[in-house]
N, C-alpha and C positions, 0 to 999 in steps of 0.2 A: 737845218742841219740834220734833223731826225730823218728826213726823207732820203738823205744820202747814205745813211748807215743801214747795214743789214738789220732786219727786225730783231734778231737775237741780241744784238748789241744796243740798238735803240731803246729796247725795253728797260735798260738800266738807268736811262736819263730821268724819268719821273721818280724812280726809286731813290736815286742819289739826291735829287732835288728835295724830296720829302725828308730824307735822312739828314741833310745839311740843315734844313730849317729846324728840325727836331733837336739836333745837336746844339745849335746856337741858343735855342730856347732853354734847354736844360743847363747850359753853362753861362747864362746871361749875367750872373753875378761876377764871373771872372772877366767877361767882356766889357762890362759897364765902365770900369775904371780906365780903360784904354782911350775911349772917346776919340779926340781929334789926332791922337798920336800915331795912328795906324795909316800907312800908305800903301799897303798891299796885303793880299791873302793868297796863300798857296795851298792848293789841294795836292798833297804829296801822295801819289798812288803808285804802288809797284805791284802789279799782278804778273808774276813770272813763274817759271818752272822751278826756280831755285829759292826765291824769297818772296814773301807777300807782306805788304805794308800799306797802311792807309791812315793818313793823319792830316790835320789842319795846322798850318803855321801862319803867323801874322808878322808882317814886316813893319817896323817903325822907320821913320825917316832917317834916324841916325844909323840904322843897321847897314845902310849901303853908302855910308860916307867915311872917308878916311879919318881916323881918330885924331890925327895931327892937323891936317889942313881943312877938314870938313868938306872936302870936295867929293863929288859923286865917284864911287868906285864901282864900275859896271860889273866887275867880277863878283861883287857881293849882292848886286841888285836881284839876281835870280838864284841865289844860293841860300835856301832856307836854313840849311845846317849852320850857317853863320849868324843867324838872327837870334835875338834874345828869346823870342816867343816861338822858337822852332818846336814843331811837333807838340804843341800845347794840348791838343786833343787827339789821342790815338784811338784807333778802333778797338784796340785790345783792352783799354782801361778807361774809356770815356763813359759818361752817364747814359748815352743814347743807345738803346737797344736797336733802334732803326739804323743808326750809322754802322753798328757792328754787323747787323744782318745784311745791309746793302753791300758792305765791303766784302763779306764772305761770299755773297752771291757773285760779285765781280770776280773774285779769285776762282770760284768754281767754274764760272763761264770761261775764264781763260784756260783752265785745265781741259774743259770739254772741247774747245776750239783747237787747242794744241794737240790733243790726242786724236782728233778727227782727220788729221792730214799726215800722210806718210813721210813727206819730205820736210824735215825740221830745219833745213837751212834758211836762216833769216826769219823763221816763222814767229818767234817770240816778238821780234820788233814789229812785224806786220800786225799781229794781234794787238800789241800795245798801242799802235797807231790808232786803231779803231776805238779801243776802250778809252784812251786818253782824250780822243775827240768827244766821246760821249760824256766823260767826266767834266770837260771844259764847258760843254753845253749846259750841263746841270748847274755848274757853279755860276754861270752867267744868267740864270733864270731870275726874273724880277722878284719872285718871292724870297729868294736868298738875299738879295740886296735889301729888301724891305725888312727882313728879320735881323740882318746885321745892324741896320739903322736903329731898329726898335730896341736892340740889345746894347746899344751904346757905341757902335762903330759908325760914327756920324758921317764920315767921309765916303762911305761906300756908295758908289753911284749905280744907277740902273743903266746898263749898256746894251746896245743893239748891234750896230754895225760900225761903231767908231770908238776907239779906245780913249780912256781918260788916264793920262800918265801921272796925274796927281794921286790916283789910287788904282792899283793894278790887280786884276784877277789873274792868277798864275797856275798853269798846269804844264809841267815840263816832263820830258822823258829822260830818266836817269841813264838809259843806254845811248841816247842821243843819235839815232840815225837821222832825226830831224832836230836840229838845234834851234828850236823856236818855242815860243809860248803858245800852247794850244788854244788858249783863250783868244789870242790875236788871230790865230788861224780860223777859228769859228767866226769871229767878227768880220774877217776879210771875205770869207765865203758868203756871209750875209750881205756884205756890201756889193759883192759881185752880182748876186741875185737881184738886189735892188736896182742896180744899174741896168741889168738886162731887162727887167720889167719896165723901168722908166723909159728906156730907148725902144721898147717893144720889139726886141730882137728874138 
């Protein structure tokens, strides 16, 4: 995925990867009690001309089930604001200096890209598409899954080109020009490349 992104955007991937690992290490005492109860993690990132926000939310299995019937409610599945552990670690008040610095770097990169083009029509969504692809790539790194497991999120899988719907890594666009999970987009791109290589096309 890194090869598909412009160098300016791709450079944030290792920065965000290291920041996430550092964040979880510094907050491991808060993560440890969650253990098997967590079915998803959302990297909530808003780099925009009007609002900036970066945080981690965790989804429990009960967070996306109807409280009366306990049947899956898809409207809650990808709605971190409705989860109990919504925005549990924010860049503005977390313990990780690396997470704060990486988030601020992303915000500044957005501003730089935004100001470099004269036609602003749809530009914010275009930039967000690239940045969220990079954020999803960072969230899916094996080192992030390993750190989550080490800190007590025992269900966190290491994923490459195939999703695990028992535990989901989630990066969504709040403006929703593309209404999908960017982590699945990254995995689908990897799967495409694997098929192309396998078939020697």
